[in-house]
N, C-alpha and C positions, 0 to 999 in steps of 0.2 A: 596582526601587530600594526600599530599606527606609526606615523613618522616620528612622533616623540620617543617611542620605544627605541627605534633604531638610532636616533640621535644620542640617547642615553647610552645605548649599547656600545656604539663606536667611541663615544667619549671615554667610557670606562675602559674599553679595550685599549685605546691609545694610551691612556694613563698607565695601564698595567705594562704595556710593551715598552714605553719609555722608562718606567721604573726597572723593568727587567734588563733592558739594554744598559742602563746606567750601572746596575749592580754587577752585570756580567763584565762590563769594561773595567770596573774597579777591581773585581776579583782577578781578572786576567793580568792587569797591570801589577797587582801585588804578587801574583804567582811568578811572573817573569823577573821581578826584582829579587825574589827569594832565590831563584835559580842562579842568578848572576852573582850572588854573594859567595865568597870562598867557604868551603867546608859544608856547603849545603848539598844534600843528596849523596853523601859518601865521599871517600878520598880516591883520587886517581892513582893508577899504578905508577911505579917509578919509570923514568924515561928510558927508552931502549938505548943500546950502545951506539947506534948509528945516528942518534939524535943530533950529535955535534957535526956530522958530515953534511955536505950540501944536500938539500932535498932532491929527490929524484924528480924527473919530469912528471907533470900531472897525469894521473891515470896509470902510472907505472909503479909496481911494487918492487922494493929493493930486496933481492934475495938474501942480502947479508943480515937483514933483520931477523930472518928465520921465523918460523911459526906462521900463524894466520894473521891477517890484518886485524887491527882493533875493531871491535864491533861499533856499528853506527848507533848512536843514541836516538831513540824514537820517543815522541811524546805519547801520552795516553790517547786512546781512541776518543773521538768526539762523543759527548753524552747525548746520543740521539733520543733514547728513551726518556730521560728526565726532561729534555726539552719538549718532547711531545706531550708528556704529562702536564708540564707547566702550562703549555699552550691550551690544552683542553681544559685545565682548571680555570684559566683566565677567561676562556669563552663562557663557561658555565657561570662563573662569578659575575661577569659582565651582564649576562642575560638575566640573572636573578636580581641584580641591582637595578637594571633598567626596568624590569617588570614591577619591582617594589615602588619605584618612583612614578612610573607612567600610569599605573592602574588607578590610584586615587585622582590623578589629574583627569583621566578619562571619565571617572565618575562625576567630577565637578563640572566638566564640560556638558555631560548629559543633563545634570540637574539644572544648569543655567539655561540650556535649551528648553527644558520643560517649563521653567519659570517664564521664559520669554513667550511661550505659547499660552500663558495665562493659567497654568496649573500650579497654583501657589501652595498646594498641599504637598508638593514634592519635598522630600527630605533626603539629604546625602550623608548625614553624620552616621547613620546606621550602616552605611556601606564602607566605612573607613576601617573596619576590622580592628577596632580598639587602638588605633594609632594615637600617639601622644606627641606629635611633632607639629611643625608649622602648617603642614597640609591638613591635619586634623583641625587646627584652629581655623583655617580657611573654610573648611567644611561647616563648622559651627557658625561662622559668619554668614555663609550662604543660607543656612537654615534660618538664621535670625532675619536676614533680609527678606526671605520668602514670607515669614510670619508678618513682618511689618507691611510688606506689600499687600498681603491678604487683608490685613486689618484696614489699610488705607483704601483699597478698592471697595471693601464691604461698607466702609463709612461713606464713601462717595455715592455708592448706589443707594444706601439708605437716605442720605441727604437729598439726592435727586428725587427719590420717592416722596419724602416729606415736603420738599419744596413744591412739587406738583400738587400734593394734597392741599397745602396751605393756599396756593394760588387758586385752586379750583373752587374752594368754598366761597370766597368773596366774589369771584367772577360769576358763579352761579346765582348768588344773591343779587348781583347787579343785573343780570339777565332777567331774573324774576321781577325785579322792580321795574325795569323798562317795559316788560310785558304788561304789568298791572297799569302803568301809566298810559299805555296805548289803549287799554280797554276802558279806562275811566279817566277822563280829562280832569275831573274834580280832584283826583288824588295825585295830580302831577307834582304839586309842591312837595308832598310827603315823599313821593318817589324820588325827586331830585335830592332831597335831604338824605335819603337812604343811599343813593348812588354816591353822594359826596362822602358819607361816612366810610363806605367800603373802599373808595379810591384812596382816602387818607390811610386806611388800614393797609392797603396794598403798597402805598408809598413807604410806610414805616417798615413793612416786611422787606421790601427791596433794599431799603437803606441798611437794615441790619444784616442782610445777606451780603451786601457789598463790604460792609465793615468786617464781617467774619472772613470773607474771601481774602481781603487785604491782609488781615492778621495771619491767616494760614500761609499766605504766599510771602509774607514779610516785605510787601511792596508799598508800605505806607509812605506817603509823601510829606507827612508832617515833620517839621524840623525838631531835632533834639535840643531841649533847652534845660536850663538849671531850674529846678522847682522844689518847693518844700511840700512833701507828701502829706505831712500832718496838717499843714495849713489848707491844702487842697481838700483833704478829707473833712476838715471842720466846715468849710464852705458848703460842701455837698450835704453834710449832716444838717446844717442850718436850713437849707432849702427843703430837705426831706421832712423836717419837723413840721412844716406847714401842711404838707400833704398828709402826714400822719394825724395831726390834730383835726383836720377836716373829716377824717374817718373815725373819730373817737379813739384815737391811739396816740402814742407819744414816742419820742425818740430822744435818747440821752447820749451825749458824746463826752468822752474824756480822753485827753491825749497828752503825751509827754512833750518834751521839748522838740523843736523842729528836727526834721530828717530830710536833708537836702540831697537830691540825686540828679543825675542827668537822664532825662527821659522825654517821652512824648506826652505833653500836657493833656491834650484832648482824649487820647486813648485811655490814659489812666483815669481821667474824669469819668468817662463812660463806664469803665470797669467798676469803680466804686459806686457810682450812681445806680448801676444795675443791681448790685448786691444789696444796697440799702433799700431801694424801692421794692425789691423782692421780699425783704424782711418785713417791711411795712405792710405789704400786701397780705402776707400769710399770718402775721401775728394776730392773736385773738383780740377782740374788742376790749377796750379799757385796759390794755397792757402796754408796756414800754419796750421798745427796741433799744438795746444797749450797744454802743459802739465804743470800743476801747482801742487806742493806739499806744503801744508800749515799745520801749527799746530794750530788749533783753541784753543786747550788746550795742556799743556805739556804731557798729557796722550793719545792724540788722533791725528792721522794723517789723513788728507783729501787730496785725489788725484783726480784731475779733468782732464780728457783727452777729448778735444773738437775738432771737425773737422768742415768742411764746406761742408759736403755732403748733400744728399737729406733728411736726417732725417729718422724717423720711425713713422708710424701711431701711435697715442696715444694708440690705443687698442692693439698694439703689443709690447709696450715697455717692458713689463715683459716677453713676450714670447721669446725675442731674446736671453735670457739666457738658453733656453731649448736646449737639444741636437738636432742637425740636423735642426734647424730652420733657414730658410733663408728669408730675407725680400723680395728679388727678386727671383721669381721662376726660372729665367734663369741664376742665378748665379752658375757657374760651377767651380769657382776658388778655392772653399773651401768646407769643409764638414759641416759647421755649428756647429763645436764643440769648437771653440776657446773661445767664451764667456761663454759657459757652463763649460769648464774647469776652466776659470778664476773665475767664481762664486763659484765653489766648493772649489778652493784653498783659496779664500779670506774668505769664511765662515769657512773653517777648521782652520783659524787663528783668529777666533772670530770677523771678520769684516763683512761689508755689501758692496754690489755693486748694483747700480741702473743706469738706463738710463733716460736722460732728453733731450727733444728737445730744441734746441737753438731758440732764437727769430730770425726770418728770415728764416734761414736754417741751418742745421747741427745738430749734436748729441753730447751730453756730457755724458761720462761714469764717474760716481762719485764713488770713492772707499774710504771707511773709515776703518781704522785699529786701534784697541786699543793697548796700550803698555802692554805687558805681558811677 
């Protein structure tokens, strides 16, 4: 038995003893008061003839009274057996109550120790024996915490692996280019161009990783300003249209009246830009990307960015917002960080983002932002 069990035990025992003493004192007081009342317990015999005479000295019986002295009234014997039974019952009840409360807490302590050691598959709810109280709720919260920690650690490990892979590829190409330049001085100019392209790619990757890390940690230093999201989206769509037309595609924007919120301009700009550029990249040639900004209610903005690309398998619709996720394994034009950054940025402003396949072909990214 642990210390908590004995604390519960003595607390329950003390409570029972205090209650017993209080009840006993009350009953004794009531009993004495009843005995003091006239007519209680039967009538006394008539006074003897010598009652009017002066009383004899203490301890001396007057022979004139005759007969035996009056009997001395005695109280009932102390209830030893009921007291022992009550004491034993209180001990058993205290032990059971202490065990009932201490056992789940001991399970919780064990589970937290396992989680602290990195065993995130530990679950404590099944050890609660079907309880429906606050301790059972605490057990469910511990299990939920373990699940989230497991997902977080798994994501960090996968992210570390993906970052290592993404860094290794351009570094390997830089090393190969340097080796070729050393072997053939005539190719030095081409080698330097190759090294420059790869360093630009590395710089872009590091910049996106820093943005993603700041969004995850919530440590952005950009000031919160008042901005019109519809106007911001219109400017981004205008810039993306030039990129689309250069690739034999087009982009069409339609928006309702302004939607002013307090947020971080640069973060939201990057989020919408990533979504629009992703749609322009994957839409089929000679097709149009449509961008709609609507206000279902005055307090909520809904943005839908739809393309005419190949779409995404339903099982991967949620995964495209994870870092370094690519639908096509041979896609080498990006890092798979754009939609991940967009999701973090939208969620940092209290909004949601999701992907839906269009009927026929294509993908729609739906963003909802509340006014705050």
